[in-house]
TORBA-609058 format. One line per field, with one value per residue: x negated, y negated, z negated of N, C-alpha, C in turn. Coordinates in steps of 0.001 Angstrom, whole numbers. Atoms other than C-alpha are relative to their C-alpha. Last residue first. Layout:
// TORBA-609058
neast = c(X,...);
nnorth = c(Y,...);
nup = c(Z,...);
caeast = c(X,...);
canorth = c(Y,...);
caup = c(Z,...);
ceast = c(X,...);
cnorth = c(Y,...);
cup = c(Z,...);
This chain:
// TORBA-609058
neast = c(1117,95,-589,-1314,-818,-332,-988,-1265,-475,-386,-1221,-1091,477,71,1286,846,73,1239,420,4,-1381,-404,514,-831,-1253,296,325,-1239,-442,130,1355,303,-124,1127,139,-953,-1113,291,320,1348,-7,-83,300,-257,1096,753,1095,-610,-664,370,-1089,360,1139,-304,-1128,534,859,-839,557,689,-641,963,305,-812,848);
nnorth = c(934,721,1326,-27,-962,640,1026,-697,-570,1104,701,-225,214,1433,610,137,1352,684,949,1420,509,465,1363,927,214,856,1316,675,-274,1181,58,-1170,324,-720,-1430,-552,-645,-1416,-936,-579,-1386,-1014,-1379,-853,-876,546,824,1228,-184,1057,810,895,-501,-1355,96,443,-1077,-1064,-1187,-921,-1285,-1087,-614,-1153,-1177);
nup = c(230,1281,-154,638,-743,-1280,291,248,-1264,-888,417,-957,-1368,-300,341,-1176,-547,349,-1027,332,70,-1326,-171,791,-733,-1150,547,379,1364,851,570,837,1421,616,-295,-964,678,319,-1081,0,446,-1042,360,-1153,-410,-1119,514,519,1289,923,531,1095,778,479,932,1286,495,541,-656,900,288,-57,1301,406,212);
caeast = c(-20269,-18006,-17015,-17617,-20477,-21917,-21783,-23604,-26391,-26859,-26838,-29392,-32641,-30913,-30046,-26356,-24859,-24142,-20877,-20684,-19736,-23319,-24364,-22090,-23852,-27247,-25976,-24332,-27686,-28064,-28680,-24998,-24212,-25419,-22806,-21350,-22951,-26437,-25905,-24195,-21121,-21541,-21109,-21298,-21002,-18599,-17247,-13966,-15987,-16712,-16578,-18844,-18439,-15035,-15431,-18871,-17396,-14585,-16935,-14657,-13755,-14891,-12100,-12280,-13810);
canorth = c(12819,15732,16964,20635,20736,17560,19110,22163,20016,17887,20871,23029,21912,21576,25279,26228,27205,30877,32756,35693,39140,39935,40111,43092,44910,44453,45844,48756,49631,49551,52853,53531,49983,50314,47719,44236,42991,42076,38256,36222,34152,30393,27303,23549,21542,18593,19360,20590,23103,22666,25757,27660,30666,30237,26452,26980,29006,26454,23472,20680,18165,14549,12112,10248,6751);
caup = c(17940,18926,22392,21640,24151,22567,19105,20452,21931,18802,16445,18295,16609,13217,13224,13376,10022,9440,9328,6980,8206,9299,5626,5146,8001,6317,3025,4852,6440,10209,11991,12578,13803,17392,18487,17896,14671,15949,15981,13273,14082,14368,12208,12775,9559,9244,5771,7263,9271,12987,15111,17453,19730,21386,21712,23289,26143,26563,26945,25733,28427,28303,29090,32372,32567);
ceast = c(-505,-1207,30,708,1424,900,467,1122,1362,617,490,1255,1129,-423,-39,-1277,-977,-25,-1252,-419,44,1411,365,-448,942,1268,-249,-236,1288,592,-207,-1332,-381,-37,-1294,-116,893,1140,-183,-163,-1432,55,181,-405,424,-1177,-889,-1059,591,756,-543,1225,-336,-1091,355,1104,-550,-808,687,-509,-869,695,-1014,-430,878);
cnorth = c(-654,-918,-797,-1359,52,909,-692,-999,675,534,-1042,-823,92,-307,-1470,-751,-37,-1359,-704,-844,-1514,-600,-575,-1434,-946,-324,-997,-1411,-752,281,-1191,-118,1152,-291,549,1507,796,747,1413,977,527,1381,928,1414,797,853,-573,-952,-1335,221,-986,-706,-826,529,1359,-39,-332,1185,1215,1177,824,1296,1125,549,1173);
cup = c(1263,14,-1284,87,-559,834,1281,-281,-169,1297,994,-279,1030,1444,422,-384,1182,695,-479,1198,-188,-7,1369,202,-733,779,1132,-539,-308,-1372,-925,-713,-927,-1500,-593,252,954,-683,-569,1160,15,-639,1188,-386,1231,452,1088,-548,-453,-1301,-1015,-535,-1231,-927,-596,-1053,-1375,-537,-616,821,-941,-390,190,-1360,-428);
């Protein structure tokens, strides 16, 4: 059986933390930032954990579990 390849698009968007959590970048940070408050923009800096509904699929794309 051949090895399973990592989905390169997913590898650029998601990562696995040392604790085993899957994290992603927050949405809405790329453009049209003038109208967004500084407090809101600061919160976009933090990574957020992937929702439980999507974890299995993302892990499979990354070749984990």
